[in-house]
Backbone and ligand atoms as CSV (ligand in chain L), in Angstrom:
chain,resi,resn,atom,element,x,y,z
A,1,MET,N,N,-19.716,-0.851,-4.956
A,1,MET,CA,C,-18.689,-0.436,-6.055
A,1,MET,C,C,-18.867,-1.327,-7.420
A,2,SER,N,N,-19.008,-0.795,-8.410
A,2,SER,CA,C,-18.948,-1.504,-9.472
A,2,SER,C,C,-17.769,-1.873,-10.262
A,3,PHE,N,N,-17.749,-2.797,-10.919
A,3,PHE,CA,C,-16.473,-3.291,-11.638
A,3,PHE,C,C,-16.571,-2.543,-13.042
A,4,PRO,N,N,-15.404,-1.924,-13.432
A,4,PRO,CA,C,-14.250,-1.882,-12.879
A,4,PRO,C,C,-14.249,-0.833,-11.863
A,5,ASP,N,N,-13.433,-1.160,-10.671
A,5,ASP,CA,C,-13.403,-0.280,-9.559
A,5,ASP,C,C,-12.042,0.702,-9.686
A,6,VAL,N,N,-11.928,1.648,-8.717
A,6,VAL,CA,C,-10.898,2.461,-8.768
A,6,VAL,C,C,-9.414,1.792,-8.781
A,7,ILE,N,N,-9.265,0.629,-8.352
A,7,ILE,CA,C,-8.022,0.016,-8.236
A,7,ILE,C,C,-7.678,-0.533,-9.515
A,8,CYS,N,N,-8.761,-1.247,-9.997
A,8,CYS,CA,C,-8.767,-1.807,-11.463
A,8,CYS,C,C,-8.222,-0.735,-12.319
A,9,GLU,N,N,-8.810,0.405,-12.355
A,9,GLU,CA,C,-8.413,1.615,-13.207
A,9,GLU,C,C,-7.050,1.856,-13.012
A,10,LYS,N,N,-6.596,1.717,-11.729
A,10,LYS,CA,C,-5.124,2.189,-11.472
A,10,LYS,C,C,-4.261,1.213,-11.898
A,11,VAL,N,N,-4.586,-0.205,-11.891
A,11,VAL,CA,C,-3.684,-1.334,-12.389
A,11,VAL,C,C,-3.565,-1.200,-13.795
A,12,ASP,N,N,-4.770,-0.926,-14.462
A,12,ASP,CA,C,-4.803,-0.715,-15.942
A,12,ASP,C,C,-3.960,0.286,-16.426
A,13,LEU,N,N,-3.812,1.404,-15.688
A,13,LEU,CA,C,-2.954,2.498,-16.111
A,13,LEU,C,C,-1.486,2.033,-15.859
A,14,TYR,N,N,-1.177,1.398,-14.814
A,14,TYR,CA,C,0.130,0.996,-14.386
A,14,TYR,C,C,0.668,-0.040,-15.550
A,15,ASN,N,N,-0.279,-0.811,-15.886
A,15,ASN,CA,C,0.038,-1.855,-16.999
A,15,ASN,C,C,0.450,-1.154,-18.302
A,16,LYS,N,N,-0.371,-0.270,-18.616
A,16,LYS,CA,C,-0.205,0.701,-19.792
A,16,LYS,C,C,1.299,1.412,-19.777
A,17,LEU,N,N,1.606,1.770,-18.599
A,17,LEU,CA,C,2.747,2.621,-18.447
A,17,LEU,C,C,4.023,1.701,-18.242
A,18,ASN,N,N,3.855,0.560,-18.159
A,18,ASN,CA,C,4.876,-0.663,-17.773
A,18,ASN,C,C,5.344,-0.224,-16.301
A,19,GLY,N,N,4.557,0.002,-15.413
A,19,GLY,CA,C,4.909,0.469,-14.198
A,19,GLY,C,C,5.485,1.919,-13.937
A,20,ASP,N,N,5.903,2.531,-15.095
A,20,ASP,CA,C,6.452,3.796,-15.013
A,20,ASP,C,C,5.583,4.944,-14.567
A,21,HIS,N,N,5.438,5.068,-13.336
A,21,HIS,CA,C,4.370,5.869,-12.681
A,21,HIS,C,C,4.999,6.459,-11.442
A,22,PRO,N,N,4.766,7.741,-10.949
A,22,PRO,CA,C,5.471,8.207,-9.736
A,22,PRO,C,C,5.094,7.445,-8.311
A,23,PHE,N,N,3.827,6.953,-8.456
A,23,PHE,CA,C,3.330,6.230,-7.279
A,23,PHE,C,C,3.768,4.722,-7.268
A,24,VAL,N,N,4.309,4.087,-8.523
A,24,VAL,CA,C,4.681,2.748,-8.303
A,24,VAL,C,C,6.043,2.442,-7.961
A,25,VAL,N,N,6.072,1.574,-6.916
A,25,VAL,CA,C,7.432,1.299,-6.199
A,25,VAL,C,C,7.911,0.051,-7.063
A,26,HIS,N,N,7.200,-0.950,-7.167
A,26,HIS,CA,C,7.567,-2.149,-7.769
A,26,HIS,C,C,6.406,-2.987,-8.314
A,27,GLU,N,N,6.690,-3.628,-9.371
A,27,GLU,CA,C,5.916,-4.490,-10.065
A,27,GLU,C,C,6.316,-6.100,-9.724
A,28,PHE,N,N,5.273,-6.678,-9.121
A,28,PHE,CA,C,5.643,-8.119,-8.660
A,28,PHE,C,C,4.684,-9.003,-9.898
A,29,LYS,N,N,4.934,-10.218,-9.746
A,29,LYS,CA,C,4.259,-11.119,-10.626
A,29,LYS,C,C,2.624,-10.961,-10.477
A,30,ASN,N,N,2.116,-10.760,-9.123
A,30,ASN,CA,C,0.746,-10.674,-8.934
A,30,ASN,C,C,0.134,-9.315,-8.411
A,31,SER,N,N,1.161,-8.540,-8.243
A,31,SER,CA,C,0.684,-7.204,-7.647
A,31,SER,C,C,1.551,-6.023,-7.909
A,32,TYR,N,N,1.190,-4.869,-7.600
A,32,TYR,CA,C,1.873,-3.679,-7.780
A,32,TYR,C,C,1.983,-3.066,-6.175
A,33,LEU,N,N,3.293,-2.825,-5.924
A,33,LEU,CA,C,3.478,-2.129,-4.685
A,33,LEU,C,C,3.671,-0.671,-4.990
A,34,VAL,N,N,2.793,0.060,-4.403
A,34,VAL,CA,C,2.364,1.596,-4.630
A,34,VAL,C,C,2.659,2.480,-3.279
A,35,VAL,N,N,3.079,3.550,-3.695
A,35,VAL,CA,C,3.007,4.590,-2.473
A,35,VAL,C,C,1.568,4.866,-2.133
A,36,GLY,N,N,1.449,4.991,-0.745
A,36,GLY,CA,C,-0.008,5.284,-0.340
A,36,GLY,C,C,-0.247,6.725,-0.578
A,37,ASP,N,N,-1.578,6.930,-0.251
A,37,ASP,CA,C,-1.985,8.316,-0.667
A,37,ASP,C,C,-1.570,9.430,0.082
A,38,HIS,N,N,-1.039,9.192,1.420
A,38,HIS,CA,C,-0.616,10.107,2.119
A,38,HIS,C,C,0.595,9.803,3.042
A,39,TYR,N,N,1.323,10.692,3.686
A,39,TYR,CA,C,2.480,10.356,4.174
A,39,TYR,C,C,2.419,10.606,5.803
A,40,PHE,N,N,1.009,10.592,6.183
A,40,PHE,CA,C,0.931,10.682,7.821
A,40,PHE,C,C,1.728,9.727,8.422
A,41,TYR,N,N,1.766,8.545,7.839
A,41,TYR,CA,C,2.600,7.418,8.585
A,41,TYR,C,C,3.688,7.246,7.335
A,42,LYS,N,N,4.897,7.601,7.933
A,42,LYS,CA,C,6.250,7.754,7.064
A,42,LYS,C,C,6.437,6.194,6.387
A,43,GLY,N,N,6.337,6.104,5.133
A,43,GLY,CA,C,6.609,4.771,4.632
A,43,GLY,C,C,5.440,4.058,4.239
A,44,TYR,N,N,4.185,4.429,4.570
A,44,TYR,CA,C,2.953,3.915,4.237
A,44,TYR,C,C,2.916,3.525,2.702
A,45,CYS,N,N,2.431,2.407,2.367
A,45,CYS,CA,C,2.556,1.987,0.884
A,45,CYS,C,C,1.225,0.971,0.913
A,46,MET,N,N,0.938,0.661,-0.325
A,46,MET,CA,C,-0.146,-0.221,-0.539
A,46,MET,C,C,0.163,-1.399,-1.709
A,47,LEU,N,N,-0.458,-2.508,-1.481
A,47,LEU,CA,C,-0.106,-3.407,-2.441
A,47,LEU,C,C,-1.383,-3.930,-3.161
A,48,PHE,N,N,-1.531,-3.741,-4.477
A,48,PHE,CA,C,-2.824,-3.931,-5.241
A,48,PHE,C,C,-2.678,-5.187,-6.001
A,49,THR,N,N,-3.595,-6.154,-5.845
A,49,THR,CA,C,-3.474,-7.208,-6.782
A,49,THR,C,C,-3.687,-6.944,-8.304
A,50,LYS,N,N,-3.047,-7.408,-9.019
A,50,LYS,CA,C,-3.256,-7.116,-10.580
A,50,LYS,C,C,-4.632,-7.788,-10.986
A,51,ARG,N,N,-5.093,-8.758,-10.625
A,51,ARG,CA,C,-6.366,-9.473,-10.956
A,51,ARG,C,C,-7.373,-8.782,-10.094
A,52,HIS,N,N,-8.519,-8.385,-10.713
A,52,HIS,CA,C,-9.805,-8.191,-9.819
A,52,HIS,C,C,-10.235,-9.332,-9.213
A,53,VAL,N,N,-9.942,-9.092,-7.652
A,53,VAL,CA,C,-10.565,-10.174,-6.785
A,53,VAL,C,C,-11.164,-9.420,-5.612
A,54,ARG,N,N,-12.356,-9.811,-5.327
A,54,ARG,CA,C,-12.891,-8.989,-4.267
A,54,ARG,C,C,-12.638,-9.700,-2.763
A,55,GLU,N,N,-12.469,-10.864,-2.853
A,55,GLU,CA,C,-12.371,-11.438,-1.377
A,55,GLU,C,C,-11.022,-12.299,-1.412
A,56,LEU,N,N,-10.422,-12.452,-0.389
A,56,LEU,CA,C,-9.143,-13.335,-0.093
A,56,LEU,C,C,-9.455,-14.694,-0.522
A,57,HIS,N,N,-10.582,-15.289,-0.174
A,57,HIS,CA,C,-10.851,-16.646,-0.285
A,57,HIS,C,C,-10.988,-17.100,-1.883
A,58,GLU,N,N,-11.311,-15.811,-2.636
A,58,GLU,CA,C,-11.376,-16.120,-4.111
A,58,GLU,C,C,-10.067,-16.299,-4.931
A,59,LEU,N,N,-8.851,-16.109,-4.102
A,59,LEU,CA,C,-7.728,-16.325,-4.826
A,59,LEU,C,C,-7.406,-17.835,-5.049
A,60,THR,N,N,-6.638,-18.098,-6.003
A,60,THR,CA,C,-6.259,-19.546,-6.163
A,60,THR,C,C,-5.247,-19.737,-4.965
A,61,ASP,N,N,-4.796,-21.132,-4.734
A,61,ASP,CA,C,-3.790,-21.358,-3.669
A,61,ASP,C,C,-2.449,-20.710,-4.182
A,62,THR,N,N,-2.185,-20.911,-5.456
A,62,THR,CA,C,-0.813,-20.403,-6.051
A,62,THR,C,C,-0.683,-18.809,-5.799
A,63,GLU,N,N,-1.932,-18.075,-6.091
A,63,GLU,CA,C,-1.885,-16.877,-5.860
A,63,GLU,C,C,-1.739,-16.400,-4.542
A,64,THR,N,N,-2.332,-17.018,-3.654
A,64,THR,CA,C,-2.308,-16.746,-2.200
A,64,THR,C,C,-0.872,-16.885,-1.633
A,65,THR,N,N,-0.356,-17.898,-2.065
A,65,THR,CA,C,1.008,-18.161,-1.663
A,65,THR,C,C,1.977,-17.133,-2.226
A,66,GLU,N,N,1.876,-16.907,-3.544
A,66,GLU,CA,C,2.791,-15.963,-4.172
A,66,GLU,C,C,2.585,-14.454,-3.663
A,67,LEU,N,N,1.320,-14.158,-3.323
A,67,LEU,CA,C,0.879,-12.778,-2.863
A,67,LEU,C,C,1.539,-12.535,-1.441
A,68,ALA,N,N,1.385,-13.637,-0.681
A,68,ALA,CA,C,1.796,-13.556,0.781
A,68,ALA,C,C,3.378,-13.234,0.765
A,69,LEU,N,N,4.093,-13.925,-0.201
A,69,LEU,CA,C,5.492,-13.625,-0.236
A,69,LEU,C,C,5.899,-12.088,-0.887
A,70,GLU,N,N,4.994,-11.780,-1.773
A,70,GLU,CA,C,5.220,-10.460,-2.241
A,70,GLU,C,C,4.925,-9.266,-1.150
A,71,LEU,N,N,3.726,-9.713,-0.363
A,71,LEU,CA,C,3.510,-8.696,0.770
A,71,LEU,C,C,4.650,-8.768,1.657
A,72,LYS,N,N,5.192,-9.932,2.030
A,72,LYS,CA,C,6.206,-10.063,3.075
A,72,LYS,C,C,7.339,-9.336,2.610
A,73,LYS,N,N,7.876,-9.468,1.261
A,73,LYS,CA,C,9.082,-8.740,0.679
A,73,LYS,C,C,8.854,-7.250,0.912
A,74,ALA,N,N,7.801,-6.746,0.396
A,74,ALA,CA,C,7.609,-5.224,0.400
A,74,ALA,C,C,7.497,-4.714,1.996
A,75,THR,N,N,6.905,-5.698,2.803
A,75,THR,CA,C,7.032,-5.344,4.241
A,75,THR,C,C,8.451,-5.181,4.587
A,76,GLN,N,N,9.207,-6.199,4.367
A,76,GLN,CA,C,10.609,-6.192,4.811
A,76,GLN,C,C,11.495,-5.016,4.286
A,77,VAL,N,N,11.286,-4.629,3.074
A,77,VAL,CA,C,12.145,-3.458,2.624
A,77,VAL,C,C,11.648,-2.280,3.402
A,78,ILE,N,N,10.264,-2.122,3.565
A,78,ILE,CA,C,9.913,-1.031,4.007
A,78,ILE,C,C,10.481,-0.900,5.613
A,79,ASN,N,N,10.312,-1.874,6.266
A,79,ASN,CA,C,10.780,-1.984,7.709
A,79,ASN,C,C,12.205,-1.701,7.842
A,80,ASP,N,N,13.064,-2.290,6.864
A,80,ASP,CA,C,14.369,-2.090,7.009
A,80,ASP,C,C,14.810,-0.508,6.882
A,81,ILE,N,N,14.005,0.136,5.937
A,81,ILE,CA,C,14.400,1.508,5.799
A,81,ILE,C,C,14.053,2.342,7.085
A,82,PHE,N,N,12.642,2.220,7.242
A,82,PHE,CA,C,12.101,3.083,8.365
A,82,PHE,C,C,12.309,2.575,9.945
A,83,LYS,N,N,12.457,1.454,9.965
A,83,LYS,CA,C,12.773,0.814,11.291
A,83,LYS,C,C,11.464,1.305,12.237
A,84,PRO,N,N,10.317,1.056,11.836
A,84,PRO,CA,C,9.125,1.368,12.638
A,84,PRO,C,C,9.261,0.601,13.981
A,85,TRP,N,N,8.368,0.835,14.948
A,85,TRP,CA,C,8.053,0.400,16.107
A,85,TRP,C,C,7.392,-1.077,15.770
A,86,LYS,N,N,6.345,-1.093,14.652
A,86,LYS,CA,C,5.482,-2.222,14.393
A,86,LYS,C,C,4.973,-1.930,13.125
A,87,MET,N,N,4.803,-2.983,12.239
A,87,MET,CA,C,4.362,-2.905,10.939
A,87,MET,C,C,2.869,-3.418,10.971
A,88,ASN,N,N,1.879,-2.582,10.371
A,88,ASN,CA,C,0.599,-3.046,10.342
A,88,ASN,C,C,0.131,-3.376,8.934
A,89,HIS,N,N,-0.665,-4.154,8.757
A,89,HIS,CA,C,-1.479,-4.539,7.459
A,89,HIS,C,C,-3.004,-4.478,7.724
A,90,MET,N,N,-3.448,-3.861,6.584
A,90,MET,CA,C,-5.106,-3.935,6.619
A,90,MET,C,C,-5.458,-4.319,5.332
A,91,LEU,N,N,-6.505,-5.332,5.323
A,91,LEU,CA,C,-7.221,-5.746,4.162
A,91,LEU,C,C,-8.758,-5.700,4.411
A,92,LEU,N,N,-9.238,-4.503,3.881
A,92,LEU,CA,C,-10.652,-4.328,4.096
A,92,LEU,C,C,-11.620,-4.297,2.917
A,93,GLY,N,N,-11.458,-3.294,2.107
A,93,GLY,CA,C,-12.155,-3.336,0.738
A,93,GLY,C,C,-13.483,-3.162,0.872
A,94,ASN,N,N,-14.049,-2.254,1.752
A,94,ASN,CA,C,-15.407,-1.959,1.884
A,94,ASN,C,C,-15.587,-0.876,0.855
A,95,GLN,N,N,-14.737,-0.034,0.456
A,95,GLN,CA,C,-14.864,1.022,-0.454
A,95,GLN,C,C,-14.505,0.611,-1.883
A,96,ALA,N,N,-13.191,0.304,-1.961
A,96,ALA,CA,C,-12.634,-0.285,-3.160
A,96,ALA,C,C,-12.459,-1.676,-2.921
A,97,GLN,N,N,-13.610,-2.430,-3.721
A,97,GLN,CA,C,-13.859,-3.972,-3.496
A,97,GLN,C,C,-12.872,-4.701,-4.464
A,98,HIS,N,N,-11.527,-4.492,-4.368
A,98,HIS,CA,C,-10.540,-5.054,-5.249
A,98,HIS,C,C,-9.405,-5.129,-4.081
A,99,ILE,N,N,-8.853,-6.478,-3.920
A,99,ILE,CA,C,-7.966,-6.761,-2.887
A,99,ILE,C,C,-6.935,-5.792,-2.858
A,100,HIS,N,N,-6.542,-5.000,-1.896
A,100,HIS,CA,C,-5.301,-4.217,-1.595
A,100,HIS,C,C,-5.013,-4.194,-0.120
A,101,TRP,N,N,-3.603,-4.337,0.109
A,101,TRP,CA,C,-3.324,-4.370,1.476
A,101,TRP,C,C,-2.822,-2.866,1.745
A,102,HIS,N,N,-3.006,-2.375,2.831
A,102,HIS,CA,C,-2.434,-1.063,3.322
A,102,HIS,C,C,-1.370,-1.591,4.230
A,103,ILE,N,N,-0.065,-1.082,3.895
A,103,ILE,CA,C,1.149,-1.559,4.522
A,103,ILE,C,C,1.611,-0.188,5.460
A,104,ILE,N,N,1.435,-0.385,6.677
A,104,ILE,CA,C,1.478,0.823,7.508
A,104,ILE,C,C,2.456,0.607,8.485
A,105,PRO,N,N,3.730,1.492,8.539
A,105,PRO,CA,C,4.593,1.499,9.585
A,105,PRO,C,C,4.089,2.303,10.540
A,106,ARG,N,N,4.177,1.833,11.859
A,106,ARG,CA,C,3.839,2.621,13.166
A,106,ARG,C,C,4.918,2.982,13.898
A,107,TYR,N,N,4.976,4.187,14.522
A,107,TYR,CA,C,5.948,4.750,15.380
A,107,TYR,C,C,5.522,5.013,16.638
A,108,GLU,N,N,6.596,4.919,17.664
A,108,GLU,CA,C,6.085,5.178,18.948
A,108,GLU,C,C,5.960,6.532,19.136
A,109,ASP,N,N,6.272,7.498,18.622
A,109,ASP,CA,C,6.084,8.751,18.811
A,109,ASP,C,C,4.714,9.359,18.151
A,110,ASP,N,N,3.843,8.598,17.725
A,110,ASP,CA,C,2.576,8.702,17.209
A,110,ASP,C,C,1.752,8.428,18.699
A,111,GLN,N,N,1.049,9.213,19.163
A,111,GLN,CA,C,0.383,9.022,20.278
A,111,GLN,C,C,-0.741,7.908,20.123
A,112,TYR,N,N,-1.171,7.508,18.948
A,112,TYR,CA,C,-2.047,6.565,18.666
A,112,TYR,C,C,-1.452,5.158,18.459
A,113,HIS,N,N,-0.242,4.969,18.568
A,113,HIS,CA,C,0.380,4.001,18.129
A,113,HIS,C,C,0.100,2.537,18.457
A,114,LYS,N,N,-0.880,2.613,19.487
A,114,LYS,CA,C,-1.338,1.073,19.925
A,114,LYS,C,C,-2.951,0.890,19.391
A,115,SER,N,N,-3.280,1.894,18.546
A,115,SER,CA,C,-4.667,1.798,18.145
A,115,SER,C,C,-4.658,1.379,16.675
A,116,TYR,N,N,-5.817,1.306,16.106
A,116,TYR,CA,C,-6.205,1.101,14.758
A,116,TYR,C,C,-5.520,2.310,14.014
A,117,PRO,N,N,-5.012,2.131,12.776
A,117,PRO,CA,C,-4.199,3.309,12.299
A,117,PRO,C,C,-4.816,4.419,11.880
A,118,PHE,N,N,-6.076,4.373,11.743
A,118,PHE,CA,C,-6.941,5.596,11.234
A,118,PHE,C,C,-7.866,5.988,12.366
A,119,SER,N,N,-7.643,5.526,13.584
A,119,SER,CA,C,-8.521,5.910,14.715
A,119,SER,C,C,-8.435,7.484,14.872
A,120,ASP,N,N,-7.211,8.084,14.814
A,120,ASP,CA,C,-7.236,9.371,15.011
A,120,ASP,C,C,-8.035,10.130,13.912
A,121,VAL,N,N,-7.736,9.769,12.931
A,121,VAL,CA,C,-8.716,10.343,11.493
A,121,VAL,C,C,-9.951,10.281,11.757
A,122,MET,N,N,-10.387,9.166,12.257
A,122,MET,CA,C,-11.844,8.859,12.615
A,122,MET,C,C,-12.504,9.731,13.553
A,123,LYS,N,N,-11.578,10.109,14.535
A,123,LYS,CA,C,-12.105,11.084,15.575
A,123,LYS,C,C,-12.060,12.609,15.144
A,124,GLY,N,N,-11.607,12.575,13.838
A,124,GLY,CA,C,-11.682,14.000,13.129
A,124,GLY,C,C,-10.341,14.833,13.696
A,125,GLU,N,N,-9.517,14.232,14.262
A,125,GLU,CA,C,-8.359,14.931,14.641
A,125,GLU,C,C,-7.324,15.290,13.674
A,126,VAL,N,N,-7.453,14.510,12.752
A,126,VAL,CA,C,-6.180,14.659,11.605
A,126,VAL,C,C,-6.897,14.586,10.173
A,127,ASP,N,N,-6.644,15.482,9.221
A,127,ASP,CA,C,-7.167,15.573,7.885
A,127,ASP,C,C,-6.164,14.945,7.084
A,128,LEU,N,N,-6.332,13.778,6.654
A,128,LEU,CA,C,-5.068,13.086,5.857
A,128,LEU,C,C,-4.841,14.102,4.461
A,129,SER,N,N,-5.803,14.753,4.040
A,129,SER,CA,C,-5.655,15.403,2.863
A,129,SER,C,C,-4.510,16.745,3.136
A,130,ASP,N,N,-4.347,16.785,4.308
A,130,ASP,CA,C,-3.157,17.669,4.768
A,130,ASP,C,C,-1.709,16.897,4.344
A,131,TYR,N,N,-1.881,15.738,4.310
A,131,TYR,CA,C,-0.580,15.067,4.073
A,131,TYR,C,C,-0.571,14.101,2.721
A,132,ALA,N,N,-1.377,14.756,1.970
A,132,ALA,CA,C,-1.335,14.091,0.618
A,132,ALA,C,C,0.055,14.039,-0.251
A,133,HIS,N,N,0.326,12.836,-0.816
A,133,HIS,CA,C,1.602,12.936,-1.594
A,133,HIS,C,C,1.365,13.575,-2.904
A,134,THR,N,N,2.306,14.238,-3.245
A,134,THR,CA,C,2.312,14.759,-4.644
A,134,THR,C,C,2.983,13.801,-5.581
A,135,ASP,N,N,3.063,13.975,-6.812
A,135,ASP,CA,C,3.684,13.123,-7.715
A,135,ASP,C,C,5.189,13.123,-7.264
A,136,GLU,N,N,5.689,14.297,-6.768
A,136,GLU,CA,C,7.212,14.450,-6.569
A,136,GLU,C,C,7.621,13.649,-5.219
A,137,SER,N,N,6.656,13.804,-4.208
A,137,SER,CA,C,7.070,13.300,-2.941
A,137,SER,C,C,6.752,11.812,-2.993
A,138,ALA,N,N,5.833,11.414,-3.860
A,138,ALA,CA,C,5.571,9.857,-3.878
A,138,ALA,C,C,6.782,9.232,-4.785
A,139,LYS,N,N,7.336,9.840,-5.760
A,139,LYS,CA,C,8.377,9.410,-6.386
A,139,LYS,C,C,9.606,9.286,-5.593
A,140,GLU,N,N,9.636,10.417,-4.637
A,140,GLU,CA,C,11.049,10.340,-3.750
A,140,GLU,C,C,10.961,9.067,-2.953
A,141,LEU,N,N,9.774,8.644,-2.475
A,141,LEU,CA,C,9.684,7.589,-1.449
A,141,LEU,C,C,9.768,6.302,-2.346
A,142,ALA,N,N,9.191,6.173,-3.583
A,142,ALA,CA,C,9.437,5.028,-4.335
A,142,ALA,C,C,10.875,4.882,-4.655
A,143,ASP,N,N,11.672,5.812,-4.996
A,143,ASP,CA,C,12.893,5.643,-5.342
A,143,ASP,C,C,13.758,5.149,-4.124
A,144,LEU,N,N,13.437,5.785,-2.923
A,144,LEU,CA,C,14.219,5.328,-1.682
A,144,LEU,C,C,13.942,3.872,-1.535
A,145,ILE,N,N,12.616,3.338,-1.639
A,145,ILE,CA,C,12.369,1.946,-1.338
A,145,ILE,C,C,13.211,1.023,-2.517
A,146,ARG,N,N,12.926,1.576,-3.605
A,146,ARG,CA,C,13.743,0.646,-4.692
A,146,ARG,C,C,15.151,0.720,-4.536
A,147,LYS,N,N,15.775,1.793,-3.988
A,147,LYS,CA,C,17.297,1.914,-3.796
A,147,LYS,C,C,17.785,0.793,-2.693
A,148,ASN,N,N,16.720,0.606,-1.706
A,148,ASN,CA,C,16.958,-0.456,-0.676
A,148,ASN,C,C,16.473,-1.815,-1.035
A,149,TRP,N,N,16.167,-2.008,-2.083
A,149,TRP,CA,C,15.555,-3.404,-2.646
A,149,TRP,C,C,16.842,-4.099,-2.919
A,150,ASP,N,N,16.861,-5.509,-2.404
A,150,ASP,CA,C,17.909,-6.438,-2.894
A,150,ASP,C,C,17.558,-7.681,-3.730
L,1,ZN,ZN,ZN,-10.922,-4.372,-9.408
């Protein structure tokens, strides 16, 4: 993927809108917490770094520390609302090569809850597009998370 990537484009847009976008939950110093693309996992969100960085080891030490605390705060609030069985985090970036964490609450009633979060999808059993957020449903989740922010 070439620079600027799809996440750079989104960060750019959120900056222009001062974070006023249905998918934006919260603007941190180093990142945006945004609603995930789908609601297959209730409360699924993502954390995008504002700066274009491809690899974790390319962050400064200060960014690393601050981002860890931003990720922790986002995780804590989502956990408090949805009380999942387990919180999962994924940092891959093979497609969008710009640091972004998937923050995925996992629930015991998901038959795949002890597996990689997208294993069911990979087996072709679930089509995530069936669960795609609309602007309305994204804003509803963003509002709920903001309401529980302290
Ligand atoms: Zn980027």
